[in-house]
N, C-alpha and C positions, 0 to 999 in steps of 0.2 A: 722531747727536746734532746737531741743527740749531742749538741754542742755544750749543753749545760751539765757538766759533771765535775765532781770535786777534783779529780786528778788533773783535768784540763785547767781548772782555776789555779791550782797550786803550781802548775807548770808555768802559767802566765805570771803569777806572782814572783816566781824565782827569776824571771827575766827583768824585773824592775831594777833599775840602778838607783839605790837609795843614797841620799847625800851623806857624805862623811861629816863628822862633827865640825871640822874646820870650815868646810864649805857652808854648812848651815849657819855657823857663827858669822862668817863673812857676809853672806846674803842677808842675814838679819840686821846686821849693822848698816848695810847699804840701804835697806828699806827704812830703817829708823832715820838715817840722815836725809834721805829723799823726802820722807814725810815731814821732817822738820823744816827742810827748805821750802816746801809748799805752804806750811803753816806761816812762816815768815813772809813769804811772797804775798799771800792773801791778806795778812795783817797789814802789810805796807800798802797794798792796794786799797784796803778799807780806810786807812788813815788818809790817803791821798784823796779818795772820793769824798770822804767826810769833810775834809778841809775845803775842797772845791765847792761842795754844796753849802757849806757855812759861808764862804765868800759870796755866794749868790744870794744868801739870805733864805735859803730853802729850809735849812735845819735850824 
């Protein structure tokens, strides 16, 4: 396997653009907020569906 050697692997690793600390923090906060939004959205949907089913006498 000519393409598989350590020098080629290290060369490719050096081309990676690793995120800076500020970028990582910003992205992490965005993911947490986005996840929290969907938790609230699905909780509200659950309450609405439960109330609707209760009004029909299903639950």
